[in-house]
Structures are given as C-alpha cells and as structure tokens.
C-alpha positions in Angstrom: 62.2 -56.7 27.7 64.8 -54.3 29.2 68.2 -55.6 30.1 70.4 -53.4 32.4 74.1 -53.8 33.0 75.4 -52.0 36.1 79.3 -50.8 36.6 81.4 -48.8 38.7 81.5 -50.9 42.0 84.8 -51.8 43.8 86.7 -51.0 46.8 87.0 -48.0 48.1 88.4 -46.3 51.7 86.3 -44.9 54.1 85.5 -41.3 53.2 86.0 -42.0 49.3 83.6 -41.7 46.5 82.3 -44.0 43.7 80.0 -43.7 40.7 77.8 -46.4 39.7 76.2 -46.5 36.2 73.5 -48.8 34.8 73.1 -48.9 31.1 69.7 -50.0 29.6 69.3 -51.9 26.4 66.5 -49.8 25.2 65.1 -46.4 25.2 64.4 -45.4 28.9 62.7 -42.1 28.1 59.3 -43.7 28.8 60.3 -45.8 31.6 58.0 -44.9 34.7 61.0 -45.6 37.3 64.7 -46.1 37.2 66.1 -47.0 40.7 69.0 -48.2 42.5 68.6 -50.9 45.3 71.2 -52.5 47.7 71.6 -55.6 49.2 73.9 -56.3 52.1 74.9 -60.0 52.7 72.4 -62.0 54.5 69.8 -59.2 54.4 66.6 -58.1 52.1 67.1 -56.0 49.0 66.2 -52.6 49.8 65.6 -49.3 48.1 67.8 -46.6 47.8 67.1 -43.9 45.2 64.7 -43.4 42.3 64.4 -41.3 39.5 61.0 -41.1 37.7 60.3 -40.2 34.2 58.6 -36.8 35.6 62.0 -35.7 37.1 61.2 -36.5 40.7 64.0 -37.9 42.7 63.5 -39.9 45.9 66.3 -41.1 48.5 66.0 -43.4 51.5 67.0 -41.3 54.5 70.4 -42.8 55.4 71.7 -41.6 51.9 70.4 -38.4 51.7 73.0 -35.8 51.5 75.8 -38.5 50.2 74.2 -39.9 47.1 72.8 -38.4 44.1 70.9 -40.4 41.6 70.8 -39.1 37.8 68.9 -40.2 34.7 70.1 -39.6 31.3 67.1 -40.5 28.6 69.5 -39.9 25.7 72.3 -42.3 26.8 69.8 -44.6 28.5 71.6 -44.4 31.8 71.0 -43.9 35.4 73.7 -43.2 37.7 74.5 -43.3 41.3 77.1 -40.9 42.6 78.1 -42.0 46.3 80.1 -39.7 48.3 81.8 -39.7 52.1 81.2 -43.7 52.1 81.8 -45.7 55.1 81.6 -49.4 55.7 78.0 -49.3 56.4 77.2 -48.8 52.6 78.9 -51.9 51.5 76.6 -54.0 49.8 75.6 -55.2 46.1 74.0 -52.3 44.3 71.2 -53.0 41.7 69.7 -51.1 39.1 65.9 -51.7 38.8 63.6 -50.4 35.6 60.0 -50.1 36.2 58.5 -49.4 32.6 55.1 -49.4 34.1 53.7 -49.9 37.6 53.5 -53.8 38.2 56.4 -54.5 35.6 60.0 -54.2 36.8 63.7 -55.7 35.6 66.8 -55.9 37.5 70.6 -55.8 36.8 72.8 -58.3 38.0 74.3 -56.0 40.6 77.6 -54.5 41.1 79.7 -54.9 44.6 80.5 -52.0 46.5 83.3 -52.6 49.1 83.9 -49.8 51.6 87.1 -51.0 53.7 90.5 -49.6 54.9 
C-alpha cells in the first residue's frame, strides 16, 4: 500500500506561483504513474498532469505552459510547480499513485486558492 501526503497549498494572489509536493510512503521508482488531479467545489475530480516511470510527462491543455510536474524517485516525491496562477486554478489538488494499471492510491489533497 502507498500512502501519499500532499503539501504546499495555500492562498496566492493572481499571477503568483505555488509549488505542491507529494511524498510517498514507499519507493516510487517502480510506480507506473504519479499524477496530480484537481477538484473544484461542486465538480468532478479531473486530471492535471502525470509523470510515468519512463519519464514521459503529460498535461491537460489548460495547464500547459504554466505547470510543471517533476518526479524524484530517490526522494519518493512528485511535485507540481504552478506559475502565473489565476482564480480558475482554485481547487483542491490531489496526488495519485498508480503502481500498476488497475491499482491506485490517493492523497488527502491540498487546497489552492487564487484570490486578491
């Protein structure tokens, strides 16, 4: 079982940046996929970005050019650097680990609020 703990959320002004981190309880080097999702209040959780163990990075279109996902298999962390934020990015951000297709674990989430 993989336990995930997110951190780094908070209140940021429009145009600002935040860096989210997700620490896994075990070694993630063999984990098929580490990803970030987000959930806006009242809406379904949606995919944001993924880093698979082969090094391939995937982003949903609305974060391309603003967000960067990085995965550190030594520190067992996956991070999400978020730049040039605006209120549309306000959401709870969740870390997801997929050890292999069909199995997955979620963190508890970290709230990001973009507001002046």
